[in-house]
N, C-alpha and C positions, 0 to 999 in steps of 0.2 A: 805871604808878602802883600796881599791885597784883600779887599772885601769884594765879594761877588754876589750877584743876584740875577734871577731869571724869572720870567713870566711866560707861561705856555697856555695858549688858547684862552685868553682873557681879553675883555674888551676895553677895560680902563687903561688909557694910554699913559697915565702918570704913575702907575704902580711901581715900576722899577726905580724911577728917580726918588720916589718917597722912601722906598726900602733902603736905598743907598744912603740917604740922609741919616738913617738910624745907625749906620755902621761907618760913618765918615771917619771915625778915629782909626780905622784899619788902613787908610791910605790918604795922605794929605797932598799928594803931588798931582792931582787932577783926576778926571773921570773919563770913562769911555762908554759909549752906548752902541748897541747893534739893534736894528729894527728889521724884523722880517714880517711876513704876512700873519704868522701865528705865534711868533716867538720874539721876545725882547730880552736882551741881555744888558747888564750894566756892571761896571767895575770901578772901584775907587783904588787908585794906584799908590802903593807904598814906594815903588821906584819904577818910573816909566821906562819900559824897554825901548830900545832904539826903533823897534818895529811898531810900537804903539799897539793899538787894538788891530787885530788881524782881520782883513777882509780878503778872501781868496776864493775864487770860483763861487761867489755868493755865500760863503760861510763866515761866521763870526765866532770868536772864542773869548772866554774870560777865564782867568786862572789865578788861584791862590796857591802858593808854594813853589816847590822845585822838583818836578818829576824827573826820575832818572831812567835812562834807556841804556842798557849795557854799561852802567856806572857813569854815564855822561849826562850832565844836567841839560834839560831841554828848555828852550824859550817857547813862546806861544806859536811862533811860525813853525818851528820844528815839530811841535806836538800836533798841530793841525796837518802838517804834511804826512806824518805817520798815519793819522786817521784816514786821510784821503787815499793813501797808498794801500793800507791794509784793512780798513774797515774797523768797526767797533771792537773786534777781537784783539786789537793791539794792546788794550788796557791790561790784559793778562800778563804782559811782560814788563809793565811799568813798575818801578820801585820808587823809593823816596817818599816825600811828603807832598800831597797835592789834593786839591779839589778843583775841578774844572767843569765847564759846560761848553759844548760845541753845538752850533746850530746852522742849518741851511735856510732858516726862516720858516720851514714847515714842520720839522721835527727837531729833537734835541738828543744829545748824548751827554749825560752828567755822570761823573765818577768821583769817588773818594778813596784815598789810599787805604791799604789793608789794615794799618794800625790806627787810622783815624787821627793822625797827627794834625791834619788840617780839618777844620770844622765845616759842616754843611747841614742845613736843616731843610725840611720839606713840609709843605702844606698842600694837600689835595682837597679841592672843594668843587661844588657845581659851577663856580665862577672861573675856575682855571687851576693850574698847578703853579705853585710858587716855591722858589728855592732861594736861600740866602746863607751867607757865612755865619750869621748869628741869629738866634731866636728872636731877638728884639726887633729885627727887621720885619717880622711876620705877625706881630701881636695885634696890629690894627686890622688884619684881614679876618673875614668872617666865613662861616660855612664849613669849617674843618678844623681838625686838631693839628697842632704843630708836632712834628716827629723829628727825631734825629735821623739824618740820612745815614744808614748803616755803613760802617767801614768795609771796604772790599766789595762794595756793590756799585753797579752802574744803573742808569735810568734812561729809558727811551719812551717816547709816547706810545709806541706799539706794545712794548713788553713790560712797562712800568719797572719795578725794581728787580734786578737780577744779580745774583752773586757771581763775581768774576774771579775772586781769589779769596781763599780762606787764610786766616792768620796762622802762621806756622807754629807748630808745637815743638818742644825740645826733642831732638833726635840724637841722643848721646852716642859718641863714638869712643869706645874703650881702647882703641888701638892708637890713640894720639900720644905723642911723646911730649912730656911736660915742658922741657926747655924750648923745644921748637914752637909749641903752642903759645907759650908766654911771649916769645919773640914775634909771632904772627899777630898776637893781640896788641902789642905795643905798636907795631907797624900800621895796623889797621886804624888804631886810634890817632896816630900822627897824621895819617892820610885824611882822616875825617876832619880834623881841626884845620889842616891846610886847605881843604876844599871850602870850609866855612868862611875862610878869610878872603876868598876870591870875589870880593865885592867892591873894594875901594872905599868902603865906608868905615867910620870910626867904630871899633869893636871893643867890647868889654866882656867881663866874666861875672856871673852871679856866683860869689864865693861865700858859701856858708861855713867853710872850714871843715866840712866833711870830706870823706874819701873821694867822692865822685867829682865834685866841683874843684877840689884841689888837684886832682889828676888833670882835668881839663886846663886849669890855669898853668900848671907846670909844663904841659905840652906847648901851650901857646907861648910861654916864655922861651922855649927852645926853638920854635919855628919862626918867630917874629922878632926881627932885630930892631924893635922899637919899644917905647914905653908900653907896658901892659897895665890896663885899667881894670881894677876889681872893685866889686860893690857888695855890701852886706847891709841888712836891716834887722833890727831886733830891739827888744826892750833893754833898758840899762841893766847891765850885769848878766845878760843872757849868754848861754854857751856859744851860740853862733858868732857873736861879736868877738869874744875872746879867741876862739879857734881861728876865725878868719884873719885876725891880726897876726897870729903866729905864722900862718901860711904866707900872708902878704909880705911880712918882714923877711921870711926865709927866701921868697922868690924875688924880692925887691920890686914889687909892683907899686903903681900909683893907686893907693887904696882909699876908698871913701866909705863912710858909715852913715847910716840913717838911724838915729836912736829916737824911738817914739815912746810916747807914754800911753797910759790907759785911756785918757780922755780922747786922744787922737784916734785910738782904735774904735771907740764907740761912735765917734763922728764919721769915721770912714766906712763903717760897716754897711750902711745902705748902698753906698757907691760900689763897694766890692761885690755885694750880692747882685746888683744890677748888671755889672759887667761880667761877672762870673756865670750868671744864669744857672745858679744852683743854690740849694739850701743844705747840702751835705755838710755835716759837722766837721769832719776831718779836712775836707777840701777848703772850707772857709778859714779854719785855723791857719793853714799854710798860705792861703791867698792873701791874707792881710800883710804879712811880711813881704810876699811876692810883689804886691802892689807898691808898697813903700820903696822897695829896692828898684823897681822899674822907674818910679818917679825920680829917684836919685840919679839913675843912669841917664834918663832923658834930659834932666837939667844939665848934665855934663856934656851934652852933645853927642851921646852914643846913639847909633842907629841899629847895630847888630849886637846881640848879647849871646854868649855861649852859656849853655846850661848843662848840668850833669844828669838831667832827667832821663829815666829809662834804665839806668844801671842796676837799680835794686831789683827790677823785674827780670832782667836778663841774667844777672849774676847771683841772685839769691840773697838780697840784702835785708829782707824783713825778718823781724824776730820770730813771727809765728811760723815761718818756714821750717824752723828747727824741729817742729812737732812732726814733720813728715819724714819719718825714718825710712820708709819704703821709697825706692828710687822712682817707681812708676807714679806713686801718689805725689811725690815732690814735683816731678815733671808736669803732671796734670795741673797742679796748683799754679806753677809758673805760667802755664798757658792761660789759665783763667785770669791771672793778673795782667798779662799782656792784652788779653781781649777787653779788659775793663779800662785800659789807660785812656781811651778816647774820651771817656766821661770822668776821668780822674785827673792824674797829673798832667796829661797833655792839655786838657781843657783849662786847668789852672794856669799853666805857663802861657798858653795862647791868649786867653782873655786878659790876664793881668798885664802882659807885655803890650798887646795890641791896644789896650785901653790908653796906653801912653805912646802909641804909635812907634813901638819898637818891634823889631823882628828877632826871633830867637832861633838859634841853631843848636841842635842836640847831637853832638858827635857820637854818643852811644847808640843812637838810632840810625847811624850810617849803615847801609845794608851789609857791607863786608863784616862790620863789627857784630851786627845782629846774627848773621849767618854763622859766624864762628861761635858766638855765645851759645847758640842753640845746640851746638855739637859737643859742648863741654860736659863731661860726666858730673853728676850731682856732687860727688865727694870733692871735686875741685872748686865747687862753689861754696858749700858749707862743709867744713872739716869735722872730724870727730870731736874736736874741742868746741864745736858750735860757733866757729868764726865765719860769718857770712862774707861773701865776695872774696874768698881767699885768693883765688888765682889772679883776680884783678889787682888786689893789694900787692901780691908778691911780684907781679909784672912791673910794678913801678916802685919797688922797694928802695931803689937808690935815688929816687927823685924827690921824695917827700919825707919830712921828719917822721920817725916811727910813732911818736905820741899822737900824731894826726892820722897817719896811715892805718894804724892798728886800733884806733879808737872805736868803741862800739857805736852803732848807729843810733842817732836821735832823730825822730821825725821832725819835719820842717817846722810845724807849729810848736813842738816842744822845744826845739833848739833855739827858736827865736824868742821864747818866753811867753808866747801868746796863749797857749792852751788853758792853763790853770786860771788866768785872769778872766778869760771868756766864760769858762764854766761857772766861776764864782759870781760873776756879774749876772748871768742869766738866772741862777738860783734865787737871787734877790728879786728879779723882775717877774718871774712866773711862780705863782703859788702852787702848792700841791693840789689844792682844790680845783684851780683852773685847768691844770694839766690833766687831771683825772676826768673832769667834765668834758673836755675837748675830745679825748679818746673814746668817750662813751657815746658821743653824738653820732647819729646815723649818717649825717651828711659829712662827717670827717673824711677827707679825701684819702688819707692814709692812716695807718696806725703809728703814731709818733713814738719813737723809741726813747726819746729823752726830751727834757725841757729845752735844751739847746736847739734840737732839730725843729721843734715846734716854734720857737722864737724866730729862728732864721726863716722858716717857712712863712710866717706872718709878714716879714719884710719882702720876701720873694713875691708874695701875692700882690704887693703894691704895683709891681711891674709886669707880672706875667699871669695868664689865666690858670685856673686850677688844673686844666688838662695838661699844662706844660710840666706839671710835677712828674709825669711819666717819663720825661727825658732825663730826669736826675737819677744818677747812680748813687744809691745810699750805702756808702762803703761800710758803715758801722752797723748796718742791719744784718742780722744773721737768721 
């Protein structure tokens, strides 16, 4: 919900302010600063808490996100109080989405949530240690490489990076009763949506017409006795537009569409890559529609968006998961997917929404939903008929039209119509000869797997140093 930055043991007094200017889009309601003898913190606010920036017993704190303690959301003052009462070890019991930095002016404690829902980057150099919510805030600094602050880690000046919590893997329970579990799943999802609404700000739903976003929109319709706002973006005639209309009509939402053309896609591409901070092919395909739909919601005065992100990783929604017939290999692959979300879907959702100063809530990543999903047996996720997310679909079978609920998954970039156009465009822009030559060059930073990846990388390099390529998770590279 904010953009944060920190400088540790550095002499230049204006670094934090300059870093915040690069991520101003993450918070437009003001800024806060904390100055200590060795540490400077800064924050641009999405929504100013009544407590403002916290100064208590000589400490300062900056926070992005909403950490949970025993399933209760914490503000900055409560977070700092826990640290002062229990010491750095309190982070092991935190859940939810967060990146925060606490300092007494001499040392710091920085931490990022275990799934990496909220972003944080790190640069260590002879001139000091620098941290910020987005990589773009660090590109003007010299003497070190920008690295992603790893999820589930904390940082102190004395111990540098230390793991405090590992991402959980599936732990199936085969003694669960199906009907009870479906009811628990419904209740947990309803609770997740209700908590996301506790802001007083105008809220909408990114509605692609797929299973996950349709479930979120349906729950919102039941718990909110007001107009429900839904948004979708895609090329004319794309499946997302058609399916979202069906769901919106069924639920009776106030529905808005952003229909874009190929020219708008090409014009937007550099801006998307700049904000996304990636050149991954799959991620860019989905980010274009994500950016357009965020722009649509922002223009409508929405501040909080609900998204269905995370459901595929938790409930087995991807086509390739059907190849894992052995339960152990299936569970291992799900854990790999969850570990990669911080530089995949979570990065896309965060960057595209924050570029338009929106905040996103992801009910599927609500801890009780996550914990339940990890206990589900694999055959409740993908059935013998190879239907993914089976238990999730069946839990909401009475809420959504069957043609939507039981439709096979289409990836975001495919559903919006973006993928094929992008591929065809790049094929005309990059010759076979150029692509072969680049991959043969000794100075080539990576082995490009496709012309698209190379084309996006060239745009990426307009904004970010070559070393920053190491922060990019290349999903289509095997």
